[in-house]
N, C-alpha and C positions, 0 to 999 in steps of 0.2 A: 504493500500499500505504500501511498504518496499521498502529498498535500500541500499546499502552498498559499498564502494571502499573504497582500499586499494592498497600502490603500495612502492616494497623494492627493495633496490638496487642487495639483493640475499647476496652471499657469497663471488663472487670473482671479480665481475665488481667493481673499483675506483667509477662511480658516477651512476647514474641510468635516462636512456635515455627514461624510460617510464614515460606516464600521463595519466590521466583519470580525465572526467568530466563528472558531473551527476544533471541534471535539472527535476524537477520534476512537476508538478503540478496538485495537490491533488483535486481540483475542479473537476477538468473534467477529470479525469485519464490519463493523457496523463507525458508520459518521453521519457528524451532523455538522453542516455549513449553512448561516446567515450571511445574509448581507443589507444592510440598510442605506438608505439615503436620506435626511432627513431635512425640512422643510418648515417656514416661518420664521426666515432671518436668523442670523449666525447664532448666537446663544441656545433660541429657542430649538431648532432643527439639531442642532452639537446635543440638547436633551433628547427631544426625541427620538432620534434614531438611537442614543449610547441607552437610553431604559427599556429601547423595545427591544434591540437585540441579547440585553442583559433578561429581559423578564422573561423573551420566547428561551432562550437556553435555559435556561433554569426548569422552565417547565419542561423539557425532553431530557437534558443532561441524566438524569437518576434513573431512567430506563434504558441509557444505550449500554449498560450490562445484560439486557434480558435477551436480546437479538428480535426485535416485536416483528411481527408480520404485518402484510400489507395493511389489512384491516388494525391493526395496533398503530402502528404510524399513521394512517390518515389519525385517527385518535388523538393523536398525541400530538401533531401539526394542527390541529383544529382547536385544540383546549390552549396549546402555546398561543395560538395568537391569540386568543380571547384573553388570556393573563394578559400577552404585548400591548392590547388594544386599551385592555382597561386602566393600565397603568398608567402610559402616554394621557389617555383623556384625563384619568384622576390628574397630573400633574398640570397639566393646560389650565385647569379649572384654580389651581391654588394661584398662579401669580398672573396680571395683569399682561408680563412681556409673554406669557409661553400661550397666551388665547390663542386657538387657531393653529399650532404647529402640530406637527406630523410626520410619519414619513411612510418611504416604502418597505415592504420587506421580502425578499428572497430566500425560499431557506430549502435545502435536500437532507433528507433522511434517509440515505444507504444502509442497504441490513444486506451481507455477500452483494449479489450482483443485481436486487434490485433497489429503486429508489423510489422514492414519496418526494414530490416538489410541489410549494407551496407559493405562491407570489400575489403580493397588492401591492398596483400601481408600475412603473415601467423598470423597474429593476430588472433583469430577466437570468434564467439559466438556461443556458446552450447545453449539447452535447457533439463530442468531437468523436469523430469514427475513424481519425486517421486520415480520413479527405477531406471531409465537407463538412461542416458546422450548422447542425442542425436546432433551431431555436424549440426548445421546450413549451416554455410558457408565452402568452399574450399579454401584451399591455393594457394597461386598466388606465386609457390614455386619452381624452377628446381627438386626439389625429388619429389614432389607430381604429379608432370606432367609425371615422368617416371613411379610414380604407380600407376595411372590413366590409362597407355598406358599399365599397363602390364609388364613391363621391370624389375619392382623388387615389392618385396613382401612388404607387410606394416608393417610388423616384420624389415625389411632391410632398410626400408623406416626411421624409427626411429631413427635408429645408423647412419644411411648412412653420410660420412665426409664433404658430402655440402647439409647438410639438411638446412642448415639457410640461403643460397642462396636465395633468392627472386627474383619474374621476372616479378613485378609490385611494384612502391611503389612513396608515395605521394613527389610531387614536384624534380623531377631529370628531367623529362620533362617538356615541354610547355603542354602537357596534360594525361591526366592518364584516364583507365575508370572501375569503381568498378561494383563490383556482386552484387546484387539485389535479395532481399528474403521475402517470405512475410510469416508470421507462425501466427497459433494461441496461444493463451495466458491463458491458462484456471487458476483460480487464484490460484489454486492448485501447478503450476507449477511455476519454479525460470529462468528468462533469466539470462545467463551469460555469459558474455565477461572478454578476456583474452586474454596477450601476451605468447609467446610460451616460458618466464621462469615457467610459470605452466605445461606448457600442453608438452612440452622438459624436465620437469623434472618427471613427475607422468604418468601413463595411466588415460583413462579415466574412466577405471572400479574404480580406486583407487579415483579420481574426486567425480564422482556420490557416493559414499563409506561415503567420507568426509563430502559431502553436506548433505545428506539423516541422517548420526547421528549429525548434527547439528540441534539445535532450533530453531534460527534464524538467519539472513543474516552475522551480527556481526561475531557473533563464528563459521560460515560455510566460510567468508573472513577470520578469521584469520589461519584457522584450515588449510583452503588451502595453507595459505603461509609457515604453516611448514610443510605439505608436501613438495612443492619445496623446502622449504629448507634441508629437512631431502635426500632429492632427488640426492643434490649435490649442487643444489641452484647457478647454474655456471652462470644463467642471471638476469637480471634484472626481476621482478615477479611483475606482475599488474592483480587486477581481480573484476572487477566492476558487481553488484547483483542483481538483480530487480525481486519483484514477488507482483501481484495484490491485494495477501493474506493480509489481518492483520494486522499489525504492524508500527511501527514508524520507521525515519530516527536513523541509528546505528554510 
């Protein structure tokens, strides 16, 4: 098993409102990856993402040693999302400067060759099969909804002025619904979770080629950061990578 994560504030933003968590139990091939991208002003965004990731992870970590099956993985992620949402929503009500804050969240709970993915917002999960990058999640954003409805093209969606307007976020309302996905994870495949600081700066084909040319996940993560920075680095950049293949924590 091999895993790696990094986060960077990019070239433009004064602070980093992204955060990631990775927890791995090698003895039973179980792993949890969480990536959040906060919103609501510099301080509020930091608070939202940090507390959401912490609450989410703490709700799942006790079960990592039990090798959860698909039903249990879905229950764990759904319950963790509820806990994260309640935590951020409660904090937002305590201080005026936190009012309206929220965060995206994408998480993967891996057990052996199976992975359950949950997302809220426009942070994404991908599967790299050695050649191509396959997007698992679907963005909860105004522009993505228009693209799915056929009102704009995929090319137009990438440069749309409202592409960062998300339609779901953790902590904004008393309840939030996340989308769940199931995928197989072969030993040769790589799971990538990332914020839009990467996907907004690079095409999927560029991301795939960058991972393909990297010998380790640490090298892949560093190269993806370089790719996003070269594309403008206009947002915070976060990636979390995992593979069942042989390797060590980077």
